C-alpha positions in Angstrom: 124.8 -92.0 -139.8 127.9 -93.3 -141.0 130.5 -91.5 -142.9 131.2 -93.4 -146.5 134.5 -95.1 -146.8 136.7 -92.7 -149.0 138.7 -94.0 -151.6 142.2 -93.4 -152.3 145.1 -93.4 -155.4 148.3 -94.8 -155.0 151.6 -94.3 -156.7 153.3 -97.4 -156.7 156.4 -98.7 -159.5 155.9 -95.0 -161.0 152.5 -95.1 -162.1 149.1 -93.8 -160.3 146.6 -96.9 -159.2 143.1 -96.0 -158.4 141.0 -95.1 -157.3 140.4 -97.8 -154.7 139.4 -98.4 -150.9 142.4 -98.5 -148.8 142.1 -102.1 -148.2 142.2 -102.6 -151.9 145.4 -100.6 -152.2 146.9 -102.6 -149.6 146.9 -105.7 -151.3 148.4 -104.2 -154.5 152.0 -105.7 -155.3 154.3 -102.8 -154.1 152.0 -101.3 -151.4 154.2 -100.6 -148.1 154.0 -97.8 -145.5 156.1 -95.6 -147.6 153.8 -96.0 -150.6 152.5 -92.4 -151.0 148.5 -92.1 -151.4 146.3 -89.4 -152.0 142.3 -89.0 -151.2 140.2 -89.3 -154.3 138.8 -85.7 -153.5 142.2 -84.0 -153.0 144.3 -85.2 -155.8 147.8 -83.7 -156.0 148.0 -84.1 -151.8 150.1 -87.0 -151.6 151.6 -88.6 -148.4 153.1 -91.5 -147.0 150.5 -94.2 -146.3 151.5 -94.7 -142.6 150.7 -91.0 -142.0 147.1 -91.6 -143.2 144.5 -93.0 -140.6 142.7 -95.0 -143.2 145.9 -96.7 -143.7 147.5 -97.2 -140.2 145.2 -100.0 -139.0 145.9 -101.9 -142.2 149.3 -101.7 -141.9 149.5 -102.8 -138.3 147.5 -105.5 -139.7 149.8 -106.5 -142.4 152.3 -109.6 -142.0 155.6 -108.7 -141.3 
């Protein structure tokens, strides 16, 4: 059985956006590797996007 895709909040341009799926957050203007993200089920536990496995592949695939 596959695990459901988690949703996250993102702190972009001094406001909280979401919850969105990681691929949708990565499309938001202002998103980058140091954008703070927080899992929907762990609100308040912010970390930079590049430290979260859900965003690592998206950041690697993003055009420079």
